[in-house]
Residue, then its C-alpha position, 0 to 999 in steps of 0.5 A: m664468375t669465377e668458380q670456388r677453387r680448393t685450397g690444395p690441388r686438383p687431382l692431376r689426370s691428363v685425359p688423352a681424349s683421342a691419342s689417335p683419331p677415332a676408327t672413322d677420321p673425320p676430313v682434316v680441317r686446317l688450324r690457323t688462328p686462335a679461334d680455328v684451335l677453341a673451335a677444334v679443341p671441344v670437338v677433339l674432346g668431345f666436350e666443352p672443358a672447363d678450369s683445364l689446360a687443353v693441349l693439340t698436338f701436332g708431327a707425332d706419329g700415334a702409333s708408335g711415338r716415332p717422330g711423323a710428318p709435320g702436322r699430322s695430328g697426333m695425341h690430344l690431352r686435357i688436364d684439370l688447372p691446378a687451384d694455386p699457380r705454384d703447382a703449375n709445372l705439376v700440370v704442365d709434367a702431366v702434359v708434356a711427358p707423353c708428348v715428348r714420349h711419343g715424338v710430338g712437335v708442336l703443342a697448341a695450348v687453351l687454358y680454360t679458366d676466368d683467372a688471368p694470373l693461374a693462365t700465365a702461370v701455366a702458360d709461362a711453364l709450359r713454355d718454358r718446358c717446352w723450350q727445354e724439351g724442344l718442342g715447339l708452342a704454336v699457341a698458348v691462349r686463356a678462353d673465358g667461353r666468351r672471349w681468348y686471351d693471349a696468354g703473353a709469357g711473364s706478364v697477365p694478360t690484359g685487354a678486352g679480349t677477341p671475342y670467339r663463338n664455337d657453336t658458329h665456326p666452321v669446324r664445329t658446323r663440319a663436326v655436326v655433318d659429321g655426326r660427331v656430338v660436342h657434350r657442353s660439359r665432362a659431366a654431361m659425356a659422363a651422365q651416357l653412362a648413368p644407370l638408368p631409373p630403378d624401374r627400368r633396372r629392376d629386373v636385371a638386378a633381381a636376376v643378378v641376386r638369382e646368379r649369384r646364389r647358382v653355383r656353376r661348374g666350369e668355365e664361363a669363358a665359352w658361354v661369354r664368347r658365344t653370348v657377346l658374339r651373338a649380341l654383336e651378330s643380331g644387335v639386340e640387346p642381351a635378356a635380362a637373366d643372359l645380362a645378369r649372367l654375364l655381369v656376373a661372370l665379368d667379375v673373373g679375368v678369364n671372362r672378361d678376356a673372352a668378351w674383349a678376345g678379337m675385338t680390332r679397332p674398327d670393332a670397338l663402336a659396335h663393341l660400346d653400343l653393345w656394353v654402354p646400354a648394359l652398363r646403364r642397366a647393370p645394378e649398383g655392385a655389378r657395374s665394375g666389370v662391364a664399365a671397365l669393358v667400355g673403357l677398354c672399348a671407348w679407349l680403342h675407339g679414341d675417345g679417351a675421354l669417354a673411357w676416363c668417364a667408364v673408368d672412373v665409373c669401374l674403379a669407384e666400385v672397385a678400386d684395384h679392379g685389374l681391366g680398370c687400371l689398365v685402361r686408366d694407364l694406357l690413358l694416363t701414358a696416352t698410349p696410342p690405340d694403334w698399339w692394339e694392332e702393333v702388340g697383337a690384342g692377345e698380347l694385352p696384359s689379362p690382369a684377375 
């Protein structure tokens, strides 16, 4: 059943779910058929897309944007489909621009929708734009969760389509073996960051109120740095009083800088293990700073979809949050995590 669509276009927001592969890369799996691509997309995104254009890219050097060896995987992007086929070019522009910027060679596209005319409009616009930019389009199919259809140029795909099942495909089986989780939807992925029940956050909320009443002298950055390092080394979540002090301190840019200072790509997962539980324990009104850190760590780990979920949390609380906006821009421009090592983490802009 086709989902009710809004009369205006949806927010056009690209989601580079993995601008380059995570720090712990899975074994290479060859994608030879549309069924292979359909199985791979949820694995690299981390969730089953819906009402989306998803694109896998190949032939790019994710670290610098210089053309790489043929067949090397590059950015993976997802964007909401528009409500109106006349907005197809807006979606295509948002996807193709970072592909051109980063030297992509070949694209594989999947349109997740029951709306065949809409899929055809977007696929035709994508095919035309790829031709203009000299990009290869290896495959463009529409998928409705049960069958896939060739998104052929110039006409609405017809016929019974080809059945597919992701759950039994070797690509998904390999992902399970590798411990890669695929959520049933983007909302299910975002639920990883949802607040814990109030009774499990009450002590932190009370401590945050007390902490904001205190007037501290001198910088908190040194204390933040010591506390973060201690938590990373021990693997123990901070006590309520320490977490409350961290949450309040993270309202200040220099303190947030101290929290991520020295972080490398291999370290990013350990930082996520610290900050995700902290975000879930944080009370309303004290979540933006820690959510921004979750977004930064997720992007650095190569999990752009989770990074977007964290950015949503951050900017919903503070719309112009410095670090949250910075991570959002890194995602919108499909900046690869390898860039962190290229420029040096110490050169990351430090917004207030």
